[in-house]
C-alpha positions as CSV (number, residue, x, y, z in Angstrom):
1,M,-0.2,0.0,0.1
2,A,1.3,3.4,-1.0
3,E,2.2,6.1,1.9
4,A,0.9,9.5,1.6
5,A,3.5,12.0,1.3
6,S,2.3,13.6,4.9
7,E,3.4,10.1,6.3
8,R,7.1,10.3,4.4
9,L,8.0,13.9,5.5
10,I,9.9,13.9,8.6
11,S,10.9,17.7,8.6
12,S,10.4,20.3,5.7
13,D,13.1,22.3,7.2
14,L,15.6,21.1,10.0
15,R,16.9,24.4,10.4
16,F,14.0,25.5,12.4
17,V,13.2,22.6,14.5
18,E,13.2,23.4,18.0
19,V,15.6,21.6,20.4
20,Q,14.8,21.0,24.1
21,R,17.5,22.1,26.6
22,T,18.4,19.0,28.7
23,D,21.3,20.3,30.9
24,P,21.5,23.5,33.3
25,P,23.1,26.6,31.8
26,D,26.4,26.2,33.7
27,L,27.2,23.2,31.8
28,L,27.6,22.5,28.2
29,A,24.0,23.5,27.6
30,T,22.9,20.7,25.6
31,G,19.6,20.0,23.9
32,S,18.0,17.3,21.9
33,Q,15.0,16.4,20.2
34,T,13.8,12.9,18.4
35,L,12.5,13.5,15.1
36,T,11.4,9.8,14.3
37,T,12.3,6.2,15.0
38,Y,13.2,3.8,12.2
39,R,13.8,-0.1,12.8
40,G,14.8,0.4,16.2
41,L,16.8,3.4,15.6
42,E,16.5,7.2,16.9
43,L,16.8,10.1,14.3
44,G,17.1,13.4,16.0
45,L,18.7,16.9,16.3
46,W,21.3,17.5,19.0
47,E,22.9,20.7,20.0
48,A,25.7,21.9,22.5
49,G,28.0,24.8,23.2
50,P,29.8,26.7,23.2
51,G,31.9,25.0,26.2
52,T,33.8,21.7,27.2
53,D,32.4,18.5,28.5
54,T,33.2,14.6,28.6
55,D,31.0,11.8,27.6
56,V,30.7,8.2,27.0
57,E,29.3,7.6,23.8
58,V,26.5,5.0,22.4
59,D,26.8,3.6,18.8
60,E,25.9,6.5,16.8
61,I,26.4,8.2,13.2
62,F,26.0,12.0,13.1
63,L,26.1,14.8,10.5
64,V,27.1,18.4,11.8
65,L,24.6,21.0,10.3
66,E,25.9,24.0,12.1
67,G,28.6,25.2,14.4
68,E,32.3,24.3,14.9
69,G,34.4,22.4,17.4
70,T,36.5,19.4,18.1
71,V,35.8,15.8,19.4
72,E,38.6,14.4,21.2
73,F,39.2,10.6,22.2
74,V,41.2,9.3,25.1
75,D,43.7,7.6,22.2
76,G,44.7,11.1,21.6
77,S,43.0,11.1,18.0
78,A,40.3,14.1,17.5
79,I,37.9,15.1,14.8
80,E,37.5,18.8,13.6
81,L,33.5,19.5,13.7
82,R,32.3,21.7,11.1
83,P,29.1,21.7,8.9
84,G,29.1,18.7,6.6
85,V,31.3,16.5,8.4
86,L,30.0,12.8,9.1
87,V,31.0,11.2,12.1
88,K,30.7,7.5,13.6
89,L,31.0,6.9,17.4
90,F,31.1,3.8,19.2
91,A,29.3,2.4,22.1
92,G,32.2,3.0,25.0
93,D,34.1,6.0,23.5
94,H,35.5,8.3,26.2
95,T,35.2,11.6,24.4
96,R,35.7,15.4,24.9
97,W,33.8,17.9,23.4
98,V,35.3,21.5,22.8
99,V,32.6,23.6,21.2
100,H,33.7,26.8,20.0
101,Q,30.2,27.7,18.1
102,R,27.2,26.1,19.1
103,I,27.0,22.5,17.2
104,R,23.7,21.3,15.8
105,K,23.8,17.7,14.4
106,L,21.6,15.3,12.9
107,Y,22.0,11.8,14.8
108,L,20.9,8.1,14.1
109,A,21.6,6.0,17.0
């Protein structure tokens, strides 16, 4: 059975989807908004910064939509974050996020 276009469209413009703040203002000031789920995975938006924070990651792929910063790993490697960068994180990765300009990413986890 064919699905209507309205059932296929998740967002007409991700730039304007509101993100709910989840941390107190004195931390990295992160927020997220689930857009949909698909086959047990969550697709959503996440924002953070500016500032610095540490995290233990879950399996995730994300695309940076806005902002800039660095995600550093305990092995000494780092990835520079800017619009268009696509990153894969593994469950258990210990990371340090250094956000210079508020980052907005589209994630699948």
